[in-house]
C-alpha positions as CSV (number, residue, x, y, z in Angstrom):
1,M,160.4,288.5,41.6
2,M,157.4,286.4,40.6
3,K,155.6,289.4,39.1
4,K,158.7,290.1,36.9
5,M,158.8,286.5,35.8
6,T,155.1,286.5,34.9
7,F,155.5,289.7,33.0
8,L,158.5,288.5,31.1
9,L,156.7,285.2,30.3
10,S,153.6,287.2,29.1
11,V,155.8,289.4,26.9
12,M,157.6,286.4,25.4
13,M,154.3,284.6,24.7
14,F,152.9,287.8,23.0
15,F,155.9,288.0,20.7
16,M,155.9,284.3,19.9
17,A,152.2,284.7,19.0
18,Q,153.1,287.6,16.7
19,V,155.8,285.6,15.0
20,Y,153.4,282.7,14.5
21,A,150.7,284.9,13.1
22,Q,153.1,286.4,10.6
23,K,154.2,282.9,9.5
24,E,153.4,282.7,5.8
25,S,150.7,280.1,5.2
26,K,151.0,277.8,2.2
27,T,147.9,277.7,0.0
28,L,147.1,275.3,-2.8
29,V,144.5,275.7,-5.5
30,A,143.7,272.3,-7.0
31,Y,141.3,272.2,-9.9
32,F,139.8,269.9,-12.5
33,S,138.6,271.5,-15.7
34,A,137.1,269.7,-18.7
35,T,136.5,272.8,-20.9
36,G,138.7,275.5,-19.3
37,N,136.1,277.5,-17.3
38,T,137.2,276.1,-14.0
39,R,140.9,276.6,-15.0
40,T,140.2,280.3,-15.5
41,A,138.6,280.7,-12.1
42,A,141.3,278.6,-10.4
43,K,144.1,280.8,-11.9
44,E,142.4,283.9,-10.7
45,I,142.0,282.5,-7.1
46,A,145.6,281.3,-7.1
47,K,146.8,284.8,-8.2
48,Q,144.7,286.6,-5.5
49,K,145.8,284.2,-2.8
50,K,149.4,283.9,-3.9
51,A,148.8,280.1,-4.0
52,V,150.4,277.2,-5.8
53,L,148.2,276.1,-8.7
54,W,147.8,272.4,-9.5
55,E,145.6,270.9,-12.3
56,I,144.0,267.6,-11.5
57,E,144.3,265.8,-14.9
58,P,142.4,262.7,-15.9
59,S,144.6,259.8,-17.2
60,E,142.6,260.0,-20.4
61,H,141.8,263.5,-21.7
62,Y,138.2,264.4,-22.7
63,T,137.2,264.7,-26.4
64,A,134.4,267.0,-27.6
65,E,132.2,263.8,-27.9
66,D,133.0,262.8,-24.3
67,L,131.8,266.2,-23.1
68,N,128.4,266.0,-24.9
69,W,126.2,265.9,-21.8
70,R,123.1,265.7,-24.0
71,N,124.2,262.3,-25.1
72,K,123.3,259.9,-22.3
73,Q,126.0,257.5,-23.5
74,S,128.8,260.0,-23.5
75,R,131.7,259.6,-21.1
76,T,130.7,262.6,-18.9
77,S,127.1,261.5,-18.7
78,K,128.1,258.1,-17.5
79,E,130.6,259.5,-15.0
80,M,127.9,261.8,-13.6
81,S,125.3,259.1,-13.2
82,D,127.6,256.3,-11.9
83,A,129.9,256.9,-8.9
84,E,132.0,253.9,-10.0
85,A,132.7,255.5,-13.4
86,R,134.8,258.4,-12.1
87,P,137.9,259.1,-14.2
88,S,141.3,258.0,-12.9
89,I,143.8,260.8,-12.2
90,K,147.1,261.1,-14.1
91,Q,149.2,261.9,-11.0
92,C,148.7,263.2,-7.4
93,T,150.4,265.9,-5.5
94,N,151.5,265.9,-1.9
95,I,149.0,268.1,0.0
96,M,150.6,267.8,3.4
97,P,152.7,271.0,3.2
98,Y,149.6,273.2,2.6
99,D,147.6,275.0,5.3
100,T,144.7,275.9,3.0
101,I,143.4,274.0,0.0
102,Y,140.9,275.3,-2.5
103,V,139.3,272.7,-4.8
104,G,137.6,273.6,-8.0
105,S,135.8,271.1,-10.2
106,V,133.4,270.9,-13.1
107,R,129.7,271.6,-12.5
108,A,127.5,268.6,-12.9
109,S,124.5,269.1,-15.1
110,S,121.2,267.7,-14.1
111,T,117.7,267.7,-15.4
112,R,114.6,267.6,-13.2
113,G,111.6,265.6,-14.2
């Protein structure tokens, strides 16, 4: 009797594991793109992973002048050199329902002296 119970319990656990493994995971691709390059990559990843796509938007959008990294006084230059100068985000999304989260952001430029 004990062997039958152990066998039945093992079979039940096996099938429960199969059901759990087949559970569809929820994936989020969150990205921040100033010029559109990261957006393109994020869209492709979301398509491949069948994920939800969410753009992290700054409260104040960037102008061409803001993005001029050669100008040390431009907005992006200041944000890259000062951790306190990061842009505020327009709105946040609830990440709790997601099992996997991919995050894409702009590449910070740097010069070596």
